[in-house]
C-alpha positions, 0 to 999 in steps of 0.5 A: 071737259075734265078740269086740267091744270093750265100749261103754257105751251102744246107739245104736238099738233096733228092732222089726220089725213082721214078720221080714223087714223086721227082717233089712232093718233088721239088714243096714243095721246090721251093713254100716254097721259097727255091732255088732248082733243080732236077737233074738224078744224084747227081750233082758234085761239079762243075755242082751244081756252075755253075747252083746254088747256091741252097738251096736244090737238089734233085736226081729222082731215079727209085729205086720204081721199083727195086728188092733188088739185083739191089738196092745192085747194083745201090744204095750204090754210089749214097747213098755214094755220097748224104752222102758227100754233104754239107747238115745236112739231106738226104731224102730218098723220097717215095710216100705218100702212102709207097706202096713197096714189099720185092721184089720190091721197098723194102723201108726196104732194103734201110734203111738198105743199108743206113746204110753203107753210112750214119752210125748207128743213128735213121732213122726218118720215116715221113708219114703223108702228110696232103697237099696231104691227107695222115694221119698217127695216131698210126702207121697206114697209110690213105689215100684219095681217089680221085675217092670217095674224103673218107679217106680209111686206106691204106689196104682198099684204093680202089686203093692202095690195088689192086695196081698191083705190090705193093699192100698194105695189111698192114697199120701197117707201122712198121709191113709193114717195119718188111716184108723188114727189121729187123730194129726196128721201134719206134713210136711218136704217136699223143699224145705227140704233145699236150706236152710243147716241153721240154716233147717231146724232153725227150720222143723223146730222151727216144725212142732214148734210146730204142732199135730202128733204126727208128723212125716214126712220126704221124701227121694228122695236119699241126701243127704236120708236124710243130712240126716233122720239130723241132724235124727233125732238132735238130736230125740232129744237133745231127748226126756227118754227114748228117742224112738219113730219109725216108718219103713222101714230109711230110718232106719236109712239115715238115722242111719248116713249121717249118723253117717258124715258129720258127726255130733258123736258120729260112729261110726269104721266098719270093717265087715268084708266081707260080699260073699262067701259058700260054695255049698252042695250043697243049700237048702230054699226055702219060699215063701207069697208071692203076689207076681209076683216071687216068681212070677218067682224059684219058675220061675228056681229050678225052670229051674235043677233045684230039685224043686218041692213044691206045697202044698194048704193046704186039705188041712191044715184037714181032716185036719191031722196026715195032711196034716202028715205026707204034706207033710213026705215029699213035701218029704224025698223030694225032699230025698233026691234030691240037688236043692234043694227050693222048696216053695210055697204059690202062685206068683202072684196068679192061683194056683187055690190062693189062692181055694179057701183063701178060699172055704173059708173064707168058707164057714164064715161069715168075710168076705172080708177076714176069710177073707184074714187068716185065710188067710194066719195058716193058711199061717204056722201050717201051714208053720212047723210043717211047716219045724220038722218038715222040718229035724228030719228032714234036714241043711239048711245054709241056710233060705230064707223068701220073704213077711213074714208067713210068715217071721214065723210061721215064724221063731217056730216055729223060736225061735232066740235071736239072728240076725246078718247073715252075707252079702250076699245081696239089698238087705234081705234078707241071709244070716244065721246063727242062733244056738240051744241046738237042735242041728237050728238051730245051724249053720242060715243063713237068708235071709228076704225080702219079696214085693218083693225080690230078683233072679229068681235070688234062690234061685238065687244063695242056692245058688251062693254069691258070691265076695267 
């Protein structure tokens, strides 16, 4: 890692509920000039000393795909360890579309668990991320769709309203949370940001005095996030220990904008340029996203000459080892042809493979909801084993993972020590370098994207590079 000057304490720690969301937050902090890295587990003091110093650290998790019972088993020690880090604020990073369900990836349940580690102070919630086309107005979430370029209320979004596991059917985030937790949510509404700071503070203090456990901040413009960053810093200063907060990468935008604009403890950011990165001879794409945008990205890659490998996960269910060997052989042969390779388990929500896997699991006695959740996990496990086998067989310089839940499972399987941002690729999906003592990972560059991230030529851009 690059040589850095010492600093006594970090400013922020975050836990990402999946890997793609974690690299999104890492990107914002890095491009703002902070020294940060992403780990797979809460780093020990010894590891921080060996690899740091850092201004911020992140932990890439996979709670987005967990049931409440699984969260109860896995998250309390993680939250307790985060609460011991020398930071004023710990951010539970969620997808900017806030898609979650009482039974899968429940944000409200995590808020309940956080009380054990962080106490009973207010939990700020930051939903707006204008840089990604995400807006929160009077408590309702809106998001731009990459398929048509239009901004939709989240429950009418052409992709998120039909998400295969966590469809968003409610745009009012307070009501959305009410299905996942009994904690009451008060709102810091848009008109507040038009008032002088003293009046803003008085209104926020009045909300804190009311019976609310969480405080949802509106935002439609960057300056709203800057003001939110000031409130976050003020609230965290009142907390006896690290303050727990929930939000998209809008929270990182809020804090870094405030630190650069008017904070009494500003960060003299002088970030190096991350705009350019070199072309490589080949890239490997592993996609499990069923979104319409991901289907477009696969189409463009195939039209650009990528070799296509369509996987049938159902075969992996019955003859696991043989199916894995056959899949790996197909990918390796395609790689040896000299072309970049795009591996996928779906091309859009209408792909017949999705229904075949669901029906297969339902035939074993699972409900439709259980089959959707279990199917996603099986896809992730299959692609995790497959990706590792391929990387051990051929020299891949750049790996592109598409699909939030699956990217997390694959990266957990690969098990690098840490990631740092290497270059800009697309907002919310930077190109990263891995740090690992495993030879097949040591020089690997990775980009992880959710189904809504990137332009249609994302995979081609990652192959072709970009001049600074």
